[in-house]
C-alpha positions, 0 to 999 in steps of 0.5 A: 596749426588748426585755421582759427589759431593761425588767424588770430596769430597773424592778428597779434603778428600785425600788432606787433608789426605796426606798433609804433616803436615808442611804444615797444621801447615805453613798456609798462611803468613797473609801478603801474596800479593795475600790474599784477605781480606774484608775491612770493613773500615769506613770514617774519619780521615786517621790516625783513619782508618790507625789504623783500618786497620792495625788490620782487615790486621794483619800488622803493619803500623808505621807514625807520627800522624802530617804526616797523619793529616788534611787527610780524607778518604772515607769508603773501603768495597771491598774485596782486597789485603793489597797492594791495599787497602793502595794504596786505602786509600793513593791515594789522598794524598802526602803520601806513603807505604814502605815496611819494612819487610813482614808484616810492612810499613812505611807511609810517605811523597813522594818525586817526583820520588816516585810520578812517580814511584807510579803513574806508579804502580797503573794504573792497580791494582784496576780492577785486584784485583777486579776480584780476588774475583772470585779466592778467596770466597767459592761461585761462584761470578763473577766480571764486571769492567768499563775496561770490559764494555767499552771493550764489551759493544754491541748493548743492555745493557745486552751485558755487561754480555756476556762472564760470566758463568752460566749468560745470559740476556732474551729478551736481544734485547728488552726495555733496560731492564735487565732480568737476568738469573743465572744457570737457575733461572730467574725472580719474585725476583729469582735473584734481580738486586740491584743498590746502595742498592735498588731493582727496578725489574718490571714484564711486561707481554709479551704475551703467550710467558711468562713474563720479569722481568726488571731492569734499568741502563745505562752502563755509569753509572755503576762503577762495578757489582758484580754476586754472584751465589746462595743464600747469607747471607746479607741484600739485598739477601731476596728471592735470590733463584737465586743469586744476581747482585749488580750494583755499581754506579760511586764513585768519585775515578772513576772519579777523578785522584790520587792526584786530588781533582776534575775530569771530564769524557767526553764520546762520542760513534758512533754506525753503523749496525743501521738506523732511525726508521720507521714509526709505521705499517711499515711491516717486514719479511716473511709473508706466509697467505697460504700454497699453491696457484693456477694457470692455473684455469678451472674458474675464481672463483678458482683463486680469489685474495686470491689463487694467489701467490704474487710477494713477501711475504716480503716487500722491504723495510728494506734491505738497511743496511749500510757499516760497518762504517756508524754510525747512532747511538750514545751515550754520557755521561758525568760525574763529582766528587769532594772531599771535606774535608766534603766527595765526590760529583758525578753528571753524565748524559748519553744520548743514541740514538739507531734506529733500528739495521740490522740482519746478514748474515750468518747463519739460515736465513729463506728461501721460498721454493717452491714445484713442481706445482702439476696439479690438477683436476680444477687447478695447486697448489703449495705449498709454506713453509718457513724454518729458525730460524725466519721469518725475513731475512738476513741483514734485519732491525728488527722492534722494536728494537729501543731504546732512553734513557736519564739518570742522577745520583747524589751522594754524600758521607758525612763524619760526626763526630765520624766515621760516614758516609751518602751516598746520591744517586738519579738515574732517568732512562727515556726511549722510545723503541720500543716493540711487543709481542713476541707471535704476531711474532710467532703466528700471522704471521706478524711483524710490527713496533709499537708505542714505549712504554716508561719508567721512572724509579726514585731511591732514596737512603739514606745509613748511617753507623757508625764504631767507630774506638775504638769499635770492637762491632759496625759496624752499617749500615742503608739503606733506599731506594725508587723506583718509576717506571712508565711504559706506554706499547704500544701492539697489541690486541689479534690475531691482528697486526693492529696499531688501535687494539693497547692496551696502559696499564699504571702501577705505581709501588712503592717499598719501602725499609730498612735494618738495620745490625751490625757486631761485631769482635771477636779476642779471638779465631782466628777471628770472624764477627758476622753480623745480621739485619732485611730487610723489603720492601714495593711494590705497583702496580696500574694501569689506564687501563681500565677493560675488563671483570675483568681484567686489559689487562695484568696490575695488581693491588694489595700490598706486604709487606716482612720482613726478619731478618738474622744473620751470622758468618763469622769465621776465627778459623784457619789460613787456615780454614774459617767457614761462617754460617747463618739463614734467617727468612722471612715473607710476606704477599700480597693482590690483589686489583681485585676481584676473580670471584665466583660463586653460587656454589664455596665452597668459596660463601658467598650470598650476599643476592641478588643471587650473592656472596659477592666479595673475594680478594685473599690474602696471607701470609707465613713465613719460615727459610733458613739456610747457611753454607760454609767451607774453606781450604787454602791448601797452598799459593794461593789454597783453597777447600770449600763446600757450602750448601745454602739455601733460601725462594723465597715468591710469588711475586706481579705479581704471586699474583694479576690477570691479563690478562693470570693467576690469583691466585685461591682460591682452589691452595694455593701459597706456597713459594719456597724453594731453596737448593744449594750445591757447591763443589770447588777449587780456586787458585790465584797466581801472581809468578807461572812463574815470578813475576807480572803474575797473574794466577787465576783457579776456577772450581766448581760443583753445585747442584741447587734444587728448591721445590715447584717451582712457575709458570704457569701451565694448570689446572688439571682435578679434580681442580675447574673450573674458567670459560672462558679464566681462565681455560687455565692456573694456577698459582702453586707450581710445584714439583721440579727443578733441575740445576747441572753442572760444572763452570769453570773460568781461567784467565792468566793476565801479563804485555804484555797479558791477556787470559781468558776462562770461561764456564758452563755445565749442567750435569742435567736439570729436571723439575717435576710436577705431573699433568693431561694430561702429559705422564711423570712427569718429563722432561729435557724441561718444562711444558705445558703452563709454563713461565719455558719453556723460561727460560731453559739455553742452555746445555752449554755456554763458552767464551775465551777472548785474549789481547795484551798490546803493546807500554808500555800499550799504546795500548790494542787489542784482541778478543773473542769467545762466544760459545752456546750451544742448549738448551734441544729440545722437544720430537715429541710425548707425550710433549704439550707446550701449549701456551708457546712453547719454543724458539729453537735457533740454537747453535751458535759461535760469535767473537768480536774484540777490540782496545784501544789506550791511547794517554795520561792520559787524552785521550782514543780511543776505537774501537771494531766490535761485530759479526765479521762473521757476524752471523745471529743467535737468542739469548739464552733465547729470547722470540720472534723470534728476531735475534741478531745484524750483525756486528756491528762497535763501536767508543768511546772517553773518555776524562778525565781532 
């Protein structure tokens, strides 16, 4: 075990030794209001569910059957406090739970005075309790609530993740999709984005700058987001070597007020710092076709037009930045929900129209530098150069940042007889957006507004559950889902920025999946939950893009199958000790629909009888297992220590297993599964009575070591490997030796009635990429590899966030600010560090300040106002693939009406 982890383990062990035996025996009272319990309650009759609730919570509930009769409740599968779970169960009834002792409640009807008091108590509890998971789990977890999303919406969809430690969004200013990076792991299924139980990630070719994996959802349709870092042992965690992003869409409880049967939510937003989208072909940014120009020529042939310095190196258009409160973009949504005797029904629609945004004015914006004129024999020469983070000017309208989308959500939760429930959902996402290959901006000098691309993504999900009250051995779940993604991409031809050279590509991506699991409870030796299940998915990708020299201009065609089975236990064998352990088996197979080019001298050649070789299609198949084990000790009230070892296998993705422009699998380099081995040791602390009651304090410190064997990426060919001919000899897809990402992560929150303070951050102590190959001097380094996709996935050495908010006028007004602090990524050595086509984007470190205010006029109407990037910073986002600056100072005004 590395020294840092060993030192922390010694500290934990020391605490075990010096802790008085009385405190060990004492443990933590089961009824502590801060104890987070993972409730697994089915939908059904209230009386039956309350009985199961008392068993899972370890408390006593007293009620009369006639009082609770006639009420049906929805399922609860969240981790929360006992008090919060009780309030959720009774929220749509005329009942209340009155505490009669430390571990007992009486359920009875409310009086009018009770109704008023309870409504006041429950205003904040749900969001606060949801985020408590960060400080109670034996793993690194972060939660994003609806309140967080509305408070810090940002300009791009990925901005809702800003401020989450260890989490960054790659290429955030393109397409409206999400490409999530967790602790340096990103793309190709390493960090699945699961929306209501379904996966929808698609991989998009981004020229020489690499690839982008995209998932789509409108923020107005999100109920909450849970981010799990590192491998997890659940049905939807197959292949998640970096972590899992679980998105829950709106539920009826998000829309219907407590005590009501139906509800509606109308939200409209106005967004500034943007303008109407320019016509395709409109130029932007500086363009220097030459690095020196002539004047005072002795002969006119020496001063032809190409040598004469232009009056300007950038167009005049696009510099008309609007004022702060000039709103040209908008977003709106409408959601409705109703509770029925048989269940819930939810419907929602969201529309977003965003023009091209403008860059900031303060920071490393480009500048043109002119040398002193140099008098030569036949003419005078003046050298010209550009210095700055990007070619786009300060305060300039940035091309291809326009975005338009429409989204629909239809969802129902049906309560079936005999403790059964059925949830069905449909999500349709349609978007058109500006997009340009990052390599065109970086390598070919000019940038232009391009033809819009379009994506239509449809997701279908059916989730069945049977959790009989009287059987501890049954909590059966079955999930069936299908994702239908159709993408129409418009990108420049290789080496060109002319609209006439546009390459139109269409990809049809179909994904089908299912998972079935069951959980059994045992109480003979503590409390033990035994879970087991299977998951399977099938992916098929096709294209109608015209074939060019055997490849599909970046598009791919093939299929992939994956099956996994897992078993896991969560065993609280003593009051203060909990063991989590599991094992997952995974098998996959894939096939490329495009034939591999085979020459006569290839060992794989089988004669076709006509002087050539029979067609060969690349196929692959692998299996393997990966374990997980974690131990958590609750030393005393609110304080926990944990140690965790988790592994995961990621089988080669469909993109990696099929041929296309820039890289294809080859027969002499077999692609193996990635094998992630993550270790984490940490401390949790959570209390609501540090100084006074209802002052909630949370603290988490974790040290993590993420080691990946056989990391799969693109590289350059080795000298001893078989030649493929032509452009194919620039690149090879292969498993490299290893990747290491180690570091510390901090979460801190102090939440009171009058103010809230949050601090979080991640610091990497080691980033190392290792591969033994030709043409490199050092086999291990901290920046990347020649031609590798990983070059633009390396996170900054550190990043942090701080948030301070005030609650005034009986919490009607909330106002605050957030600072985001981003370090630089590791630099590239000047010598002996070839990058090839995939030169990393070296962003500058930057500090951002956002402010917000939210005023609640009454229970129905809320006005939100934010200004992002108050200091109008000019900067490139961390993990930006292209040299595209982020938005400058941007105001947003939002009105939400619930009725």
